[in-house]
C-alpha positions as CSV (number, residue, x, y, z in Angstrom):
1,M,82.3,170.3,52.8
2,T,80.6,171.0,56.4
3,Q,77.9,173.6,56.9
4,A,80.3,175.8,58.4
5,D,82.6,175.9,55.3
6,I,79.5,176.3,52.7
7,E,79.0,179.4,55.2
8,Y,82.3,180.9,54.5
9,K,82.6,179.7,50.9
10,K,79.6,182.3,50.6
11,L,81.1,184.7,52.3
12,V,83.9,184.9,50.5
13,E,82.6,185.0,47.1
14,R,80.2,187.7,48.1
15,V,83.1,190.2,48.8
16,L,85.3,188.8,45.5
17,S,82.3,189.6,43.6
18,E,80.8,192.5,45.5
19,G,83.6,194.1,47.3
20,V,84.5,197.8,46.9
21,V,88.6,198.2,47.2
22,K,89.6,201.0,49.9
23,G,92.3,201.9,51.9
24,D,93.2,201.2,55.4
25,R,95.0,202.1,58.3
26,T,97.5,199.2,57.7
27,G,98.4,200.4,54.1
28,T,97.6,196.9,52.7
29,G,94.4,197.7,51.0
30,T,91.0,195.9,50.9
31,M,87.9,194.8,49.2
32,Q,85.3,195.6,51.2
33,V,81.3,195.1,51.8
34,F,79.2,196.7,54.8
35,G,76.7,194.5,56.5
36,H,77.0,190.4,56.8
37,M,75.6,187.8,58.7
38,S,76.4,184.4,58.6
39,R,74.3,181.2,60.7
40,Y,76.7,178.6,62.0
41,D,75.3,175.0,63.2
42,C,76.8,174.2,66.4
43,K,74.1,171.8,68.1
44,N,75.5,169.4,70.7
45,D,79.0,171.1,71.0
46,R,80.1,171.0,67.5
47,L,81.9,173.8,66.6
48,P,82.4,175.7,63.1
49,L,86.0,175.1,62.4
50,L,86.8,174.8,58.7
51,T,88.2,171.8,57.1
52,T,89.6,173.7,54.1
53,K,92.4,175.0,55.7
54,N,93.7,174.1,59.1
55,V,92.5,176.8,62.0
56,H,95.1,176.6,65.0
57,F,92.7,175.2,67.6
58,K,95.4,175.6,70.2
59,S,95.6,178.9,69.5
60,V,91.8,179.7,69.7
61,L,91.3,178.0,72.7
62,Y,93.9,179.5,74.7
63,E,93.5,182.9,73.5
64,L,89.4,182.3,75.1
65,L,90.9,181.1,78.5
66,W,93.1,184.2,78.1
67,F,89.9,186.7,77.7
68,L,88.4,184.4,80.8
69,R,91.0,185.7,82.9
70,G,90.8,189.3,82.3
71,D,94.3,189.0,81.5
72,T,95.2,191.8,78.8
73,N,99.2,191.0,78.9
74,I,100.9,188.6,76.1
75,Q,103.0,186.7,78.9
76,Y,100.1,183.8,79.6
77,L,100.1,183.3,75.5
78,C,103.8,183.6,75.0
79,K,104.3,180.9,77.9
80,N,102.0,178.8,76.2
81,G,103.6,179.4,72.6
82,V,100.2,181.0,71.0
83,T,101.9,183.8,68.8
84,I,98.8,185.4,67.3
85,W,98.9,188.9,69.4
86,D,102.4,188.9,69.5
87,E,102.7,191.8,66.3
88,W,100.9,194.6,68.2
89,P,102.8,194.9,71.6
90,Y,106.0,194.1,69.5
91,K,105.4,197.2,67.3
92,Q,105.2,199.3,70.2
93,Y,108.2,197.9,71.9
94,V,110.3,198.5,68.5
95,Q,109.5,202.3,68.7
96,S,110.2,202.7,72.2
97,I,113.4,201.1,71.8
98,N,114.8,202.6,68.5
99,K,113.3,205.9,70.5
100,D,115.7,204.9,73.2
101,I,118.6,204.5,71.1
102,D,118.4,207.5,69.0
103,N,118.3,209.3,72.5
104,Q,121.0,207.0,74.2
105,S,118.9,206.2,76.9
106,A,118.0,202.4,76.3
107,D,118.3,199.5,78.6
108,A,121.2,197.4,77.5
109,S,119.0,194.3,78.5
110,E,116.6,195.4,76.4
111,I,118.7,195.7,72.5
112,V,121.3,193.1,71.4
113,S,124.5,194.2,69.4
114,T,124.7,193.4,65.5
115,E,127.8,191.9,63.7
116,H,128.6,195.4,62.8
117,G,128.5,197.1,66.4
118,L,125.4,198.3,65.9
119,M,122.5,198.6,68.3
120,R,118.6,197.1,67.4
121,A,115.8,196.1,69.2
122,F,115.1,192.3,69.6
123,D,113.4,190.6,66.8
124,I,109.9,189.4,67.2
125,K,110.7,185.8,68.4
126,E,113.5,187.0,70.8
127,F,110.5,189.4,71.8
128,A,108.2,186.6,72.4
129,K,110.9,184.5,74.6
130,H,111.8,187.5,76.8
131,I,108.0,188.2,77.3
132,A,107.5,184.5,78.1
133,E,110.7,184.5,80.6
134,D,111.3,187.8,82.1
135,D,108.2,189.3,84.1
136,L,109.5,192.6,84.4
137,F,110.2,192.8,80.4
138,A,106.3,191.5,80.1
139,K,105.1,194.3,82.4
140,K,106.7,196.8,80.7
141,Y,106.2,195.8,77.4
142,G,103.5,193.0,77.1
143,D,100.5,194.7,77.9
144,I,97.8,195.4,75.0
145,G,95.6,197.6,76.6
146,K,92.2,197.6,78.3
147,V,90.2,195.2,75.3
148,Y,88.2,192.0,75.7
149,G,88.8,190.2,78.8
150,K,89.7,193.0,80.4
151,Q,85.9,194.4,79.6
152,W,84.2,191.0,79.8
153,V,85.3,190.2,83.2
154,R,86.8,193.3,84.9
155,W,84.5,196.3,83.5
156,E,85.2,199.6,85.8
157,A,82.1,201.1,86.3
158,V,81.6,204.3,88.5
159,T,78.5,203.4,91.0
160,G,79.0,206.5,93.4
161,N,80.9,208.6,95.1
162,K,83.3,209.0,98.4
163,M,84.6,211.5,100.6
164,I,88.4,210.9,101.4
165,P,90.9,213.0,103.6
166,S,92.1,216.5,100.9
167,G,94.7,217.5,103.1
168,N,93.1,220.9,102.8
169,H,92.0,221.9,106.5
170,A,89.7,224.3,105.1
171,I,87.6,221.7,103.0
172,G,88.8,218.8,105.1
173,A,87.7,216.0,102.4
174,T,87.4,215.7,98.7
175,E,84.3,213.9,96.9
176,V,86.2,211.2,94.2
177,P,84.5,208.4,92.5
178,V,84.0,204.8,93.7
179,V,85.2,202.4,91.0
180,E,83.9,198.7,91.1
181,E,84.8,195.8,88.9
182,I,82.1,194.4,86.7
183,N,82.5,190.6,85.6
184,Q,80.0,190.7,82.6
185,L,80.1,186.9,81.5
186,K,79.6,185.8,85.3
187,N,76.3,188.1,85.7
188,A,75.3,186.9,82.3
189,I,75.6,183.1,83.2
190,Q,73.6,184.1,86.3
191,T,70.6,185.5,84.3
192,L,70.5,182.3,81.8
193,K,70.1,180.4,85.2
194,S,67.5,182.8,86.5
195,N,65.7,184.6,84.0
196,P,66.6,182.4,80.4
197,D,64.3,184.4,78.5
198,S,65.7,187.9,79.2
199,R,66.6,189.9,76.1
200,R,69.3,191.5,78.2
201,I,72.1,188.8,78.2
202,L,75.4,190.7,76.7
203,V,78.6,191.0,77.3
204,S,80.3,194.1,75.7
205,A,83.7,194.8,75.0
206,W,83.4,198.5,73.5
207,Y,84.1,201.0,76.2
208,P,84.3,204.5,75.5
209,G,86.3,205.9,77.8
210,Q,88.9,203.1,77.3
211,V,89.0,202.3,73.9
212,E,92.0,204.5,72.9
213,K,93.5,202.8,75.9
214,A,94.4,199.5,73.5
215,S,96.9,198.2,71.1
216,L,93.8,197.7,69.0
217,P,90.5,198.6,69.8
218,P,88.0,195.4,70.1
219,C,86.8,194.1,66.5
220,H,84.4,191.7,68.0
221,Y,82.8,194.4,70.4
222,M,79.8,192.4,71.7
223,Y,78.0,189.1,72.3
224,Q,74.4,188.2,73.5
225,F,73.1,185.0,74.3
226,C,69.4,183.6,73.5
227,S,67.9,180.6,75.6
228,T,65.0,179.0,74.2
229,V,62.8,176.2,75.1
230,M,63.0,172.5,72.7
231,D,59.9,171.0,71.9
232,P,59.7,167.4,72.7
233,R,60.8,166.0,69.1
234,E,63.6,168.6,69.1
235,R,64.7,167.4,72.4
236,I,64.8,163.8,71.9
237,N,66.8,164.3,68.7
238,A,69.2,166.1,70.5
239,Y,69.4,163.5,73.2
240,I,69.7,160.9,70.4
241,D,72.4,162.7,68.5
242,Q,74.4,163.5,71.9
243,C,74.1,159.2,72.6
244,K,75.7,158.3,69.0
245,Q,78.5,161.2,69.6
246,A,79.4,159.3,73.0
247,G,78.9,155.6,71.6
248,I,75.7,154.9,73.3
249,I,72.7,153.2,72.2
250,P,69.5,154.8,73.5
251,D,66.7,152.7,74.3
252,L,63.9,154.6,71.9
253,G,60.9,152.5,73.7
254,K,61.8,154.4,76.7
255,M,62.9,157.9,75.7
256,E,60.8,159.8,78.6
257,E,62.3,157.8,81.5
258,E,65.9,158.3,79.8
259,L,65.5,161.9,79.3
260,E,64.7,162.3,82.8
261,L,67.0,159.8,84.2
262,A,69.7,161.7,82.3
263,A,68.3,165.1,83.4
264,F,68.5,166.3,79.7
265,P,68.4,170.0,79.2
266,T,65.1,171.5,77.8
267,R,66.4,174.5,76.6
268,K,68.7,175.4,73.6
269,L,71.4,178.2,73.4
270,S,72.3,180.5,71.0
271,L,75.1,183.3,70.5
272,L,75.2,186.3,68.3
273,F,78.2,188.2,68.5
274,N,78.8,191.6,66.5
275,M,82.4,192.7,64.7
276,R,82.8,196.6,64.0
277,S,85.6,195.3,61.4
278,V,86.9,191.6,60.3
279,D,89.6,190.5,58.1
280,I,87.7,187.3,56.3
281,G,91.1,185.5,55.8
282,L,92.7,185.6,59.1
283,G,90.2,187.0,61.3
284,W,86.8,185.7,60.9
285,P,87.6,181.4,60.9
286,F,89.1,182.3,64.3
287,D,86.5,184.2,65.6
288,I,83.3,181.8,64.9
289,A,85.7,178.9,66.6
290,S,86.1,181.0,69.6
291,F,82.5,181.7,69.6
292,G,81.5,178.2,69.3
293,I,83.8,177.1,71.9
294,L,82.2,179.9,74.4
295,L,79.2,178.7,73.6
296,A,79.7,175.4,74.1
297,M,81.4,176.4,77.7
298,V,78.5,178.6,79.0
299,A,75.6,176.0,78.0
300,R,77.7,173.3,79.9
301,Y,77.2,175.6,83.1
302,T,73.5,176.6,82.4
303,N,71.9,173.4,81.4
304,H,71.6,173.9,78.2
305,V,72.2,172.0,74.6
306,T,74.2,174.3,72.1
307,N,72.4,175.4,68.9
308,E,74.0,178.0,66.8
309,V,76.4,180.9,66.4
310,I,75.5,183.9,64.3
311,I,78.1,186.4,63.5
312,A,76.9,189.9,62.2
313,S,79.9,192.1,60.7
314,A,79.8,195.6,59.4
315,D,83.5,196.1,57.7
316,T,83.8,192.9,56.2
317,H,86.9,192.8,54.2
318,I,89.4,190.7,52.6
319,Y,92.9,192.3,52.6
320,L,94.4,192.4,48.8
321,N,97.0,190.4,49.8
322,H,94.9,187.4,51.0
323,V,92.7,187.1,47.7
324,E,95.0,184.8,45.9
325,P,95.6,182.3,49.1
326,L,91.3,182.8,49.5
327,K,91.2,181.5,45.7
328,E,93.1,178.9,46.5
329,Q,91.0,178.0,49.7
330,M,87.9,177.9,47.7
331,Q,88.9,175.7,45.5
332,R,89.4,172.9,48.0
333,T,86.1,171.1,49.3
334,G,87.1,169.9,53.1
335,F,85.6,167.4,55.0
336,P,82.2,166.2,55.1
337,D,81.7,166.3,59.2
338,Q,81.9,169.1,61.8
339,P,83.9,168.7,64.6
340,W,82.9,168.8,68.3
341,M,84.5,169.1,72.0
342,K,84.2,167.4,74.7
343,I,84.6,169.6,78.0
344,N,85.6,168.1,81.6
345,T,84.4,170.6,84.2
346,A,84.9,168.3,87.3
347,N,87.5,170.0,88.6
348,A,86.3,173.6,87.4
349,P,83.4,174.7,89.4
350,T,83.0,177.7,87.4
351,I,83.6,178.7,84.0
352,F,86.7,180.8,85.1
353,D,88.5,177.6,86.6
354,L,88.6,175.5,83.1
355,K,91.8,174.7,81.7
356,F,93.3,174.1,78.8
357,E,93.4,170.4,79.7
358,D,89.6,170.4,80.3
359,F,89.2,170.2,76.8
360,E,89.2,167.5,73.9
361,L,88.7,168.5,70.2
362,V,87.0,165.5,68.2
363,G,87.0,164.6,64.7
364,Y,88.9,167.3,63.4
365,K,90.0,166.8,59.9
366,R,90.9,169.5,57.6
367,D,93.1,170.5,54.4
368,A,96.9,172.0,55.1
369,P,97.4,175.3,56.2
370,I,97.0,178.3,53.8
371,K,100.0,181.3,54.3
372,M,98.2,184.4,54.8
373,D,100.4,187.2,56.0
374,I,99.0,189.6,59.0
375,S,98.4,193.2,58.5
376,V,99.1,195.3,61.7
């Protein structure tokens, strides 16, 4: 069992033993503790992917790349066979179509006939297919609102005011705000390069003025980087470990020369992310893996080695219909070795140029998937 599996098991056992039963927005019901912190070892691009069940790496990576695009429409995910966000826009689509059908104003291209001659909305698989293939349909129904990637890389900031012609001859001009988009992640990367000891290297997804304009307000609402200098022994051990991963035998008698020749980093990078609410069964394993990948990406572009991912969660809950599947998972022993990731940056001058094909997951051994229903 890996360190990530052990940390996750401690969390599940804590909530099962201490959790308070509460109602929730979805109507499913939860067992909840308020306030929990876990730390995950991510040295040398190791990822906190659980081995006691399969965590779908493809979905984790595509969602993260979707965030980095600043995209809020699920069409990119649907085109790549990723279904993790389908339920939220689909719910809004069904409500919209059912309302239109009741008012007899539905677009025939967005409803289907049943064998009894009645009309119904597409089912969720049909919906995702249309989102992937029909740009107009995707534009109308595929957007989840101003959340996550939009705020990470396209935060809308009022930076001043300007005068525009008003058409009113008595006044002549009207003062309006100037709105500029801020790439918070790009700024964080630049700060890690220029001032790595800064305590202000953070990215926020929680925009009070826009938080209600989303299918689901951001669960992971902020993350922060911490860069620290490695001591000489730590740096040597990190280099030896990295050589081992690459199948290279270092010359232990000439470590200083090898370190300098390889331009091996002198600093290590950690990331802490905050959750306002987290579903332990489905969300937690996904999120720690996602931020593990993000840490590796940022480290690569700022000349760091990876160190640690830390999650600080507020409303930390197990849905009641996940209790038995999680008990089953807790009986598993998993695998001893943590997987790690290779990133090919040859054709990607910035982190925002990386594509799915630039990543390779190495050594991920895991148990069978465990079915858990999502609550929307």
